[in-house]
N, C-alpha and C positions, 0 to 999 in steps of 0.2 A: 691533538686531542685535548689539550689544556684550555683551548678557547671555547667558552660556553656558548658563543654565538654561532659556532660551526658544528653541524651534525656530522659526526664521523660514522660512516656506514661501512661495515665489514665488507671486504672484497667479495666474499662469496655471495653476499646479498646484492651488491652492485652489479656483479657479473650475471646475476639471474635475469636481468633485463634483456641482455643479448640472447641468452639461452631461451628465454620465454618467447621472444619475437621469432626465433628460429622455429620453435614449436608451433607458433601460430602460422608461419609460412607453410610448414609441413601439413598442417590441418587444411589450410586453403587448397593446397595442391591435391591432397588425397580426396577432398570433396568437390574438387573442380569449382571452387568458389573464388570470388574476388571481393575483398573487403576494401572499403574506402579508407584512406589514411586515418581519418578521424576515428573509425571503428577500431583499427589496430591500436591507436593511441589510447582509446578508452579501455580496451582489454588489457593493455600493458599497465596502465595506471592502476587498474583494479588489482592486477597480479602483484605489482610492487607494493601497493597499499596493504594487501594481505600478508606479504612477507614482512613488512614493517611491523604490523600488528603482532605477528608471531614472535618477532624478535623482542618486542616489548613484553609480551606475555611471559616468555620463557627467561627473560633477563631477571625477573623477580625483583624483589625489593633491594635496591642498591646495586643491582647488577648492571652491566653495560650492554649495549646493543650487540657487541661482539660475543659476550656470554650467551645472550639470547639466541643469536644465530647459530652458535655451536650446539647449544642444547636442542634447538628446534631441528637442526640437521640430524643429530643423533637420534632423536625421538622418531623422526620420519623413517630413517633406515631401520631402527629397531622394530617399528610397527610393520614395515614391509616384510622383514624377515619372519616375524611372527605370523603374518597373514599367509606367507608362502609355506609355512610349516617347517621352517629351518630351525626354529627355536620354540620352546614352549613358554 
């Protein structure tokens, strides 16, 4: 983490790529579709770009990507709980 030329990506964000591709596979199967490899790659790149943008957004001034990932995850869960009516 001390080398400024290396981007440290929190594990939860890095693992999202595998989880995302699994979700894409389930979508393909459910809809009986077949995507070309470049289509899957485009969808994955967009997904990972969105995740990175959220980490930067929630890291705030002087925060780390890890801070941003933790905050973004918390906000996502809190929002879902609110939408489900579990909390006010």
